[in-house]
C-alpha positions as CSV (number, residue, x, y, z in Angstrom):
1,X,64.8,60.1,92.5
2,X,64.0,62.3,89.5
3,X,67.6,63.2,89.1
4,X,68.5,59.5,88.8
5,X,66.1,58.8,85.9
6,X,66.7,62.0,84.0
7,X,69.4,64.2,85.2
8,X,68.6,68.0,85.2
9,X,71.1,70.4,83.6
10,X,73.2,72.6,86.0
11,X,71.2,75.8,84.8
12,X,67.8,74.2,86.2
13,X,69.5,73.6,89.6
14,X,70.2,77.3,89.7
15,X,66.5,78.1,88.9
16,X,65.2,75.6,91.5
17,X,67.5,76.9,94.4
18,X,66.3,80.4,93.4
19,X,62.8,79.6,93.8
20,X,63.1,77.4,96.9
21,X,65.5,79.5,98.8
22,X,64.5,83.1,97.8
23,X,61.2,83.4,96.1
24,X,58.9,81.1,98.3
25,X,60.5,82.3,101.7
26,X,60.2,85.8,100.6
27,X,56.5,85.6,99.6
28,X,55.8,84.0,102.8
29,X,57.6,86.8,104.5
30,X,55.5,89.3,102.7
31,X,52.4,87.5,103.6
32,X,53.3,87.2,107.1
33,X,54.4,91.0,107.6
34,X,51.0,91.9,106.1
35,X,49.1,89.7,108.3
36,X,50.9,90.4,111.6
37,X,50.7,94.3,110.7
38,X,47.0,94.2,110.4
39,X,46.7,92.3,113.7
40,X,49.1,94.5,115.4
41,X,47.4,97.9,114.3
42,X,43.8,96.4,115.4
43,X,45.3,95.4,118.8
44,X,46.9,98.7,119.3
45,X,43.7,100.5,118.5
46,X,41.9,98.3,120.9
47,X,44.5,98.9,123.6
48,X,44.2,102.5,123.7
49,X,40.5,102.4,123.4
50,X,40.6,100.1,126.6
51,X,43.2,102.4,128.3
52,X,40.9,105.5,127.6
53,X,37.8,103.8,129.6
54,X,39.9,102.2,132.3
55,X,38.9,103.1,135.9
56,X,41.8,103.2,138.3
57,X,41.6,100.9,141.5
58,X,43.9,102.4,144.1
59,X,44.0,99.4,146.3
60,X,45.4,97.2,143.3
61,X,49.0,97.8,144.0
62,X,50.4,94.1,143.1
63,X,50.3,92.9,146.6
64,X,48.9,89.5,147.3
65,X,47.8,88.0,150.8
66,X,47.0,84.4,151.4
67,X,46.8,83.8,147.8
68,X,44.4,86.7,147.1
69,X,45.1,90.1,145.6
70,X,44.3,92.8,148.2
71,X,42.0,94.6,145.8
72,X,40.0,91.3,145.2
73,X,39.9,90.8,148.9
74,X,37.9,94.0,149.5
75,X,35.7,93.4,146.8
76,X,35.0,89.8,148.2
77,X,34.3,91.4,151.6
78,X,31.9,93.9,150.4
79,X,29.9,91.0,148.4
80,X,29.7,89.1,151.7
81,X,28.5,92.0,153.6
82,X,25.9,92.6,151.1
83,X,24.9,88.8,151.1
84,X,24.5,89.0,155.0
85,X,22.0,91.9,154.8
């Protein structure tokens, strides 16, 4: 629309495409890398902290019977026994 009223010189188009094609995406990439880098470091620290305090359940081998994990089935049966007493 603007170019129909007052055409830009060829040199201006070079600056326009430099900014739109390289500068703006480059700035957005730097911001995104910084943002995801901070989040990644925080999550990795949380992962290792949680792994340090993890308790191992030897019944949890990934098997599922009747739609319930075996380790959860043992917990539910223990809770039902305590409820009866």
